[in-house]
N, C-alpha and C positions, 0 to 999 in steps of 0.2 A: 248392303252395307249399314252399319247402323253408328251413329254417334254414340262413344263413351259417357257418360255424366257420372259422377261419385259424389253420393251426400256421407255425411256421417251424424246421423241425426235419431231421436228416439221413433222407435214406431210410430208413436199417434202422428208425428208432424212429419213423417214421411208418406203414409197413406191418404193424410190430407191434401196432399201436391195433387193440383188438378192436373187433370191431362188438357194441355193449350188447344185453343181453338184451330189454330194452325198447326197441329203436331206434325214434327218432321220425325222420321225412323231414330228411335233411340232407345240405348237400353241405360235404366237408371240403377246402380249398383249401391245399395247401402251398406256401410260398415256398421251394424248396430251399437249404440250409442250405449245403450244397457239391456235388460232382461225386460220380455214383452211376453204374454201369451195374445196371442192374435187370434181372433172369433171370426168366425164367415159372418157374412152379412145375415142370414135368417138365425144365428144363433142368439138370443135376443132374452132369454130366460136366466136373469141373475145368481137363481139359485141350483143353476147347472156348476158353477164355480165354486170353488173354497176359498172365497178372498181375503178371509185372514191368514191361510197359509202363502196366496200371492203376496199380501202384504207382508208377512213373516220375510221372506226370500227376494223382498227389493223387486217384484216381477209387476209392470206394467200391467193392466187388462185392456186392451185393444179392440177396435171391431174395425176390420176392415169393408170394403164395398164391395168384393168379388165373394164367391160363393164357398162352399166347400167347408171343411171342421177347422178343428181350432190346431195351430202350432205353437209351439215354445221356441223363439229364437232368443240365444244366448252369445253373447260378444265372444268373439274368437270360435264358436262353434258351428256357425253358422254361413254359409255364403246366400246372399240374398239379394236378387235384382228383378226389376221390372222392365218388360218389353214393350214399347210403345209403336202399335203400328199404324198408320193411317189409312183411314179408308182409300181404297185401291191399289198399294202399295202390294209388294211382294208380300205374300203370307195372312193377308187381309182377306176375310172370306164374308160371305151372310151365314153361313151353316158354322155353327157356335164352334163347333167341335175342331173343322178343318186347320183354323190356325193353332190349336195345341198342337193337335199331329205334327203339323209343319215344324212349330218347334223343337220339338221334342227330336224331330229327326235330327234336324241341327245341332242339337245340344248332345246328342249320341255322338256322330261326326266329330265335333270339336272335342269329344272326349278320348276317341281313337286318335285324333291329332295330339291330343297333349298326351299321350302314352299310355293312356290305361288299356290294361291288357284285358282284363277281365270280360267276359259276354255282356254288352251292352244292347238292351231292347226296348223297343218303344210301345207301349200299350195302342191298340187301335181302335178304333169308335166305341170299343164295350167299356163297361163301367164293373169294376170287381170292388163288390161290397161285402161288410163283416159284419157284426154284432155291432163293431163300436165305430164304421167307419161314418155316419154320419156326426157323430163328438169328435171325433179325432182325424185329422186331415191324412197323415202317412199310416192311416189302419187302414184305407181303401185305395183303388186304383183306377185313376181316370183318364180319359182319353188323352193323349199324347206323353202320358207321364212316362218317364224312363225310367227303366229297371236295370240293376247291375246284379248280375248273378241271380237275378231272380228275388233279388229285394229291391222296395222302392228305394229310388233316389231322388227325383226329381220331383218333387209337388209342384203345379200348376192352377192357378185358379184366374178368373177372367172377368173382367166389367168391360162395359161397353158406351161408349158416347156417340154421339151424332158425327162426330168426325175421325175416331179413330178407336181402337180398343188398348187395354191394357193387360198383359199377361203377368201375373205376378209366379214368382218362381223361388224356390229354395232347395238347397241341398244342404246335408251335416258333413262337418268334418269327425265330429263325434257326436254320441248321441247316449242318453239314459233315460230310455221308457221310465224307470220307475219315477223320476222326477216331473215327469208331466202327469203320470196317472196319478200322484198324489193331490193334484190340482182339481179332482173333477170327486165329488161326492158318489157319484153313480161308479164308478171304478173303485171304489172301495172294499179291499179285499181282491180284488183282481190281481192275478201274478203277470207282473209286467209282458213275460215271456209268452203269455198268450196273445198277446198282439202281434201283427204282421212283423217282421223283421224288417228293420230299416239296414239301408246301404251306407256309406260313409266314402268319402275321398278327403284325401289329405290336403291340409290348408296350402302346401307347397304348389298345386298346380292348378289352382283357383283362378288366378290371375292368366294364367295361359289359354285356360277354357274359355275364360270369359272373351279375352283377345280374341283366339278364333271364333267364337257365336259373334261379336262383332263384324267381323270382315265374311262372314257368309252370306 
């Protein structure tokens, strides 16, 4: 069982939230307050981003402390939640991949319980890489990540502290790959259709899935 906490704040503020030393099992849901391009912890080269285009579109540039590629978060187009698992609690493991697979399996079960009829599958410990997967989160498929009819639905990244781990997750209700491609000079001239296809789920079932996940 997870306690659910809801926030409505910019991505930078939400990412800056510290995991308490006395962390309990919680799911933090952030209702995104404004558009943000969230970079992985190792994406530190400023030239990789078209800063002017981000400014023109009012997109904040934020770096998270967990790994992986960039994710574009737009209000009303994405559900974003973090799962806090204290050391020793169900789901916690020394193995880095095991908690992500554990969460992916519970998310898949929550989708089925919420009435999702498409095929929902969970990637195992393998990593599916593409030419652009180190740059774009949803162009690769990591351990525990969930697919809907073979398309990536749920992205997961992870960071750990001495007392807990934080699994950072999101899925899309609607997505425009071209809107993301335009933010990276390295992707100039790339047909957005060349990226891996992304699955979406309707906004209406988001709360049902999250409530089932909290109860799992």
